[in-house]
N, C-alpha and C positions, 0 to 999 in steps of 0.2 A: 271356500271357494266351490262356486257351483260349476262341476265338472260336467254336467248336463248342456249346461250355457255354452260353456267352456270349448266344448265338443261341436258343439253346432256352429259355434260365430268360427271355428275352422274348417269346418264343412265348407262352409259359404265361400271360406276364402279360399279356401283351395279351387272350388268347383267355379267362383268366379274367374282365376287366375288362367283354370283351363280353357275355359271359354273365350277368354280374350288371345290365347295361346293356340289356338285346334286351329282357325282359321290359315294358320301358315303354312300346315301341316297340310290340310284341306287335299290341293293341285299331287301332290305327292302320292297320297295313299290312293288316289282317285286314277292318277293313272299306273299306278303297281295292278290297282285291282282288275282296269283294263288290259291290261298286258295280261296277269294270271288267266282274266277271262278269253281273253284271246287266243291263250294255251290251250287250255282247256277245252275250247270249241273246237280246236283243229285235232285234237287226240281222239279222231275217231279208229274204230277196227278197221275201217277202209285204209286210212292210212299207216298206220299200224302194218298191214298186211304189207301194202305198198315198199315201207320201210323193211319190213324184214326178207322181201324178197331182193331190194336194191343191198341190202347187206351181203346177201348170198351170193347176188352177181359179181358185187365188188370184191368176196374172199376170192372168189374162181376163179376172177380178172387176174386178181394178184396172184393166185397159184401158178396159173398159165403163164403172168411174164416171169416168176422167177425160174420155173422149168425153160422157160426161151432164152433167158439170159444165161442159165448154166449150162444149155447145147450152144450158146455161142462162144462163151468160152471153152469150152472141149473142141469142138470144129478148129478157131485158133488155133488151140494145142497142137492140133493132129497135123494141119498143115498151113506154111506159111504165107502160101499164093493168096491174094488176095481176092483172085478172080477164080478160084476153086469154086464149085459147085455147090460143095458141102459148108463153105463159110458163106456163099450167096446166099444160101435159102436159112442159116441159124440169122442171119442179120435181117431177112425178109420178116423171118418166124417173129422175132425180137421186136421188132418196127409195126409190126401189129397188134402184138401183144400189149406193147405199150400205150397204143391208142385207145384198144378197148380198157386198159386200164385207168384212162384217165375219162372216159366216157362213163363208164361205170361211178366212179368216185364223183362225177359232177350230179348223178343222179342219186347217190345215197346224199351227199348234200343237199339236193334239193329236198330229197327226202323225209331227212331230220328237220328241216326248216317247217314242212309241213307235218311233222308230226315232232313238236318241241317237245323238250323237257319242260318237266312245271316250275313255274316261277319258284316255290320253295327250294325246290332240287336245286335251281343254280343260285339261289342264294346261300343256300349249307355250301353248294361247291365255292361261291364268291368267297365268303371269308372262312372256309378251309384255308383257303391259300395263305390269306394271315396268321389264324389261330393258333395252325398247330408249328410253322416257326415261330411265333410268338411264345408260344409254350416252351418248346426247345431252345431257342434264347436265352430264358428267365430261367430255364433248369441250368444249361451249359455258365448261365453267368455266377448263379447263387454258389460260386466255390466257398469263399467265404462270407460274405453277406447275403442275405436275401435277397433276389433284384424280380421285382416283380412289374415295372412297368412297361415292357415288352406284350405281356399276357395281361397287363391290364389296358394296354392300350388297343388290344385286341378286343377285348371283354367290351370297352366304350363303343368301337365302332359298333358292334351288335346289338349292344343295347340302342343306341343312336336310331338302329332300323328299326330296331322293335317298337319304340318310346313314338318316333316319328309314325308308323302305319295306324299304332293305337291311338294317339293325338289326333289322326285323321280322317280315320274312321268314327270316333270321338261322335256321339249325337249331343247337340248343345242343348242345354237350358234355357229356353227362350220365353220370359214372363208373360204372358198373354193377359191383357186388360180384361178384365168380365164386360167392359163397355164397348169393345171391339164391334163389329158388324160382321157376318159372316164375310161379307167381299173383304173387310182388312183380315180376316182371319186366314183365310185361302191364298192370297199375297203375301202374308207375314210366312206360311209355310214353303211357299215358293222361292223367297228371297233367303230361306234358311240357305248356309253355305254348301250342306251336303246335298241337298236338291239340285243347288244352283248349279255346281260345279258337273253332278252328274249329267244334268241336258243342257248345259251351256253350250259342247259341242255339234250338237243338235242344230242350234239355230246361228252357226257362225259366232259363239263367241266365248269358245274354248281360249282360256289365258286371263278371264277374269274372275274375280273371288269377292262374293259378299261379303259384308259382315252382317251380326244379328243384327236384326230391324229394329228401331224404335217406335215408336208413336207419339205426336207431337201435337199439337193444336191445330196445325194446319195439314195433319194427315200422317203417313207413313213415310221415312225417312230412313237411308241406311248407304254405309261408304262401299265401296267397289275398290278391290284392288287391283289395277293395272297393269301385268304382265306384259315382257316382250315388249312389240312394236306397239301396242294401245296406247291412245292420248284421250285425254277428255272430249274429245273431237271429232274422234272417231268412235269410240263409245255413243255419244250424241248423234251421230248420222247413223247408229244402229237401232236408234229408237223403238223401231217397228219391230225386229228383232226382239230386244228388250220384252214389248208387249204382248208380244206373242207366245214368250216364253213364259212371262208371269199368267199367261189368260187376261189378261185387264180388257174391262172392255172400252170399246173404241173411244167414249166420251172422257175417259179417266183424263186427266192432266197429270202426263207425265213429262218429270224437269230433272235434266243432267247437267251437273255443272262442276266444276273445281273443287277437290274439298282444299281443306286447308295444309297437307303439306302434298309433294310430289307424289308423281305416281298414283295418286288416290283419287275418283269423283264421288261427288255425292246424287244420289238418286233418290227423288221426291216426288211420293205419289198423293196426289190433294183428293184424299177421299174423305175428306171433311175441310170447314173452314173455321179459321179460328176468330170469322167474326159474326158465326151463326148463332150466337148467346147475345147479340148487343142491334139492338132496335136501329134499323138504315134511316130513320125521319129525322131530320136534320131540325132543329129547334136553336133560336138564337143565343143559345147558351153557349152551344157548340166554335160560336167564334171567339178564335186565340186571345188571350189578351196582347198578344203581338200585336203591332199594327201592321207590320210587314208581312206576314203572312196569313192564310186561311187554309182550312179545314177542308181537305179532297176527300178521305174515306178512310176506311181503315186496310191493311195488309192482314188479307186472308190466310197466311202463312204464321205469321205473331200475334195477329192481333193489335200492331201498334198502330198509331192516328199518322197518317201521312198530311203532313203541312205542304205546300205549295206557295212559293210570291204570290202578293195581293198586288204589289203594282208593277207586274210581268204580264209581256203580251202573252196570251194564250188561245192554245187551237186543241178544238178537243171535237177526237171524230169517232162517227158512230154510225151503222147500218142501220135502218128501218127498222126499229121492234127492239133494239139493243137497250132503250131509256135512257138514249142520249139526252134527253130536252129535260127529265126527270133527276139527272144527274148535274145539268148545267144549273140549273135552280137554286140549289141551296150556295151556290159561289156568286150568281147574281143577286141575293138575297142579300148575301155579307157585304157584296158592293153596295147596295143600293141603301143597308143602315149605318154604313163607313162614311159614304160621300153622294155621290150622284151617279142617277142611272140613268143611259138615255139605248133603249131595246130595239134594235132595227129589225124586226120579222119579217124576212121574205116570204113565210109560208100564212102568217098570220094569225094560228090555232093560237100561238104563247102570249102574242098581241090581247087576245080574247080575256086572259087571266092577270095581265101586267097590266092592263091600261087605268084601273080604277086605283094603281100603288104609283107609275113613275110614268113617265114620257116615253110612248111607244111610235113609231113609224112602219107604218103596213104598205099603205099606196105609193106608189112610185113618186108623187111628188111630196108624199109626207118622206119619204127615202131619201130624197134629192135636199130637202128641206133639211133633215136632221142632220147629213152629210156635210152642208154647208153651215150650219148651224156649230156641229163640233169641230170644224176645221178652222171657221171663226173663234172657237173660244181660245183652241189654242195657239193660235196668232196672237188674241188678247193676251192672253199669259205670259206668252214672248215677252211685250213689250214690258207688260207687269215686272217681267223678272229684270228685265234690263235697267228698270230704273230702280227697282230696289236692290239690284247688286246683286242677284242669287242665281246657283247654277240649278238648282232644283226646285222645282213648286214647292211648294210646304203650306200649300190650303189642301180642300177635301179634292178629290180624287174624282175627274168623271171618268166612268166606264163606260163603253161602247160597245155591247153583245151585240152580235149578228150571230143571225140566225133564221133562214139556213142561206148557209153563203153563196152556195150556187144560183139561189134564186136570187139575189141580191144583185150580184154579178151581172146577171143577165138582164135585170132591169136597169142597169147604169151602162152596157156594154158599149150603147154607141155614145157613149157622154164622157167621153174623154177628160174634161176637167173634172167635172163630176168622180172619176177615176183617180186620177191624180192625185185629188185630195184625200181620198180612201188610201193611197199608197201613202202619201205624206204622214197620215194619221198612225198609218202603223210603223214608220220609219221615225218620225218626231215629234211625237206624243208623248212617249213613256215621262220622260224629264220633266217635262210641262206639265203633268199629272190629267193625261188625257190618254188611256188604255185601252189597246184594241182587242178585245176578245173574239174569237172566230168559231164556230160551231159549224158541222155542216156533216151530210152523208156519206159524201164522195171527194174524199181527200186526194183530188187531182190536179195538178200544176198545168197540164197540155190536154188537148183537144177541145173540141166545139165546145162543150159546156163544162168547164171546170167548176169544182167545189171551192178551191181558194187559189188566188193569183199567183202567179210566180212569181210577182215583185215583192208580193205581199209575206207569203210563207217564209220566207228566210228569218223574218222580223220575229217572228211566233216561235219564242225562243222554248217556252213552258207547252208541253204537247201532251195531251192524255189523250189514248187511243180504247174504246170498246171495241167490239166486233167487228171488222170490216169485208171488204168482199175478196181481197188478194193480195198477194204478194206487193203488188204496183202499190196499192192503196195504203198498206202497213210502210212501204219506203216514205212516203209523203207523211203520215201520222204521227210516226216515230222517229222518221230519219234516221240515224245512223245507230238505231237501237230496232230498226224494226226486226232484229232477229226473235225481239220478244214473241215475235208470230202473235200478233190480234188478228190473224183471218184465223186463225183457227182456235179461237175464242168456241167452245161449242155452242150451239144455237137451242137454246130451250129458255123458259122464262126465269127458271133458277140464276141464269147467267146475266139476266138484264142489269147494268149498272156496273158490272164485271169487265176493269178494262188492263192496260198496263200504263205506268206513269213513266217518261223517256226520262233517263238517266237515272232511276228508281234502283232497276235492276230487273230480271226476269220473276218478278213475283205478281200475281196478282191481284190487283187490287180493289175492294168493293165501295163504291162513292154511299156517299148520303145520297136520300129524295127528298123533295116537297111536295106535298100534293096541292092541289088546285085550293082547297081552303085554309093551308100554312100561306101561300102567296097572299093570299086576298085577307088574311089577318096582318099584314105586314102595313104600319104606317104609310100615310101617304106623301108624297115628298116629290113633285112634279118638276123635273130641271130645264131653265129654260134662258135663253143667253140674256135679256134681262134682268133675271134674278142674278144670275153671274157677276153682271156688270155691277148692281147694287151693292152686290157683297164686296166687292173689291173697293167701288169708291167708299165704301162706309169704314175700308180698313184705316184704324190710327196711326200713322207713319213713327216711325222711329224717330226722336231724338237724342243727339249729342248732349243736347246742356238743358237744364232745367227751364221750364216755362217761368217767364219773369213774375208773372201773377202768382202764380201759384207760389215761385218762394216770398213773396212780399206778406203772403197770409199766414206761413206756413209750410212745411211740408206733410204733403199728403200721405197716410198712410197706406200699408200695400192694401188694404179693403176696398180703401175709396178709390185706389187706383183700378183693382179688377173691377168696380161696377162701374167706375166711369167709361172701362173699355168696351163693358159689355154694352153699356148704354150709347156708345159711338157706333156700333155694329157687330162687334169678334161674338162670333157664333159658339166657338169649341174654346177649347183649353190653351191649345196650340198656338191658335189667332190673340187668346188674351195675352200669352207669356210674349209672344211678337212684339203686342203691344205696347208691354209694360214693364217690358225688362228684367223681370221677374223668372226665377228658375220654376221648373213645373212643379215640385211640391210643394211652395208656396200657394202657388195659382190653384191647384189643387185644394188647399188647405182651407183658402179664401171662399172658395167656390161653394164649398162643403157648409162652410158655415153661414155666406149671405144665401144659400138655397133654404139651410133652418128657418134661417130668420124672416123668410119672403120676401127678401129683396131682387133675388133671383129663381128661377124656376128653369128646370130641364125635359125637355119633351121628350117624346119614345123614342125619336130617332136618333137623341141625342146632342140635339142643339141647346144652346143656351141662351135662355130669355131673360128682358125684365121683367120682374113680378107685373108692373100695370100692363104691360104688352102681352104677357103670358094671361093676364085674366081677360 
C-alpha cells in the first residue's frame, strides 16, 4: 500500500470537504469578529476611567442609601408620630438617596456598555453557566455507573463554538488556472467568501455569502447564498453594488439569476466568450439538416449552436453599427439556398450586393411591385392549396426580408392598399409558404416614424435583438423578454453581432456573419410570379387509380416514376414524392442512381433537372 498516496488522497478529500462547508460558518465567524473588534475598540483608557469613576460613585451612592434607610428605621422606632420632624427628615433623605443611587446605577450601566467585557471573556462566562453545572451533575449522577452525558453535552457546545469560528475563519483553497487574466484573478479573489463577507456590509449586501468561484467557458460563475429577506430579484436590483464590491469595470456584463435550489442565486461574470475560438464566418455547411430550423449563432456562455425556426416570421432589431445587416445575411442566404428570396431594401446598400443573386426592390415603384407580387403569390398558393386539399404549403418557401423597416413603411405610408397587403403577408403568409422577415434600427410601433407597424409586430414571433437605444425599443424588440436588457449591451466592435433571442434566456449570442464576397458567391436564383406559376402548372397531380395506358403496357418501375416526375416539372425530392406517391427514402435512392447515371442533374441550389435540360 502506498501510504504517501493514501495520505495525499485523504488530505485532499478532507480539504475539499472543509472547503465545501466553510462558507456556511463564514457569517457566524464574521459577526463574531466584528463584535470582538467593536468591543476591543471601545476598551480605551478614557472609557476605563469613566467606568471606574461610575463604579466609585455608585458604591458611594449605595452606601449613602444604606445609611439613609438605617436612619429612617431608627426614626420610625423612636416615635410613632408620622408627622414628627425626625421621621419626615429621614424619609426625605432616604428618597433623595434612592434617586441618587438610581442615577448612578444608570451611569454605571452606560459606562459598562462603553467599556464592555471582551467577547472571549463573555464566551467563557456563558459556557461556564452550563459547564460547571454539567460537571457537577456528572459527578453526582456517577454513584454506581459513570455518567458523562451532562459534561459531554457541555463539551460539545464549547467544541461547536470553537469549530464554527475555526471553519468560518478558514482560508479556502481556491484553485487558480494559470490561463486566467489579471482581471479574472482580481475578481475571483474578491468573490472569495472571506473577502465578500468582510466587505459586503459596506455595500448594503449584508446577509449574502458567496461560494468559491469557478471559471467556465463563458467566464466566472459563482453561487450566492441569500439569507434573511434576500431574494434573487432584490440581489439583481443591487447589481451596481455588486459591481462596486468586486471593482468590476463598467463594460463587464454581470448577470444574476436563480440557482437550482431555493435561497441561492447564480452570479455570472462574462470575462470571456465561449465562442471566441470559433470563426464567425458563415458558410453553407452551417445549414442544419433539419429543414425546419436554421442556425442563428453561438451561445457565448456555453458555446452551443442556437437554432431558430426557418418557417417562422422574424424580427431583427439593432441600432446603427451593431452588425445587424451582417447578422441578417446568413439567415437570408439560408432562405435563398432552401427556397426563393425577395429582398425589399429600403436603404439600398444591401441590394447592391444581393441584386446579382436574387430579386431585390429598392425604389418606391419596385417596393410596391414586390409587395403586390408577394401578395399575389400568397393568394395563388391559397387557391392551389384549396384545389389540392392541403392546409399547409408543401412547396418552396418564399421568404420576404424587409430591411430597413422604417424606410419601407415611410415609402408606402399613404398607400393604404399596399400597407394592407403587407399586413396580410405578416398575418396570413406563413401557412402558405410566404414568410415575412423584418429588420429595423428603430423597433418602435408608435410615433410619426415607426420602425415596425403596430399590426405587423404582433405577428413576428421570433425576435432577435442586438443593441438598441433604450428600454422602449427593448420592449418592442424582445416583447415580454425585454428584461434581457439589449439596450445595455456595451458599445464596441467586439460586441457587433451580439444580442439576445426572445425566449432563449438572458444569455448573449454571437451571430454568424457573411461578407460581400460570400453573398456574391451564392448561386443566382431570381424569383418571379411567372416562374412560380409555371412551377405550379407543371406539378403532376396525384391520382388514386393507375393510368390505363400504363396498366396495358405493364407496371412502371420506381426509377421510371421518379424520372417521369422530374421531366414533368418536379424540382425537389418533396415534389417528386408528392407526384409519385413514393416514400422519401425511395425517392432519394432513385434520384441518386439517376444522377450517377447522367439521367438527372442536381444544380448548386439543390434543384433537380433532367440530364438533357441541365446540359
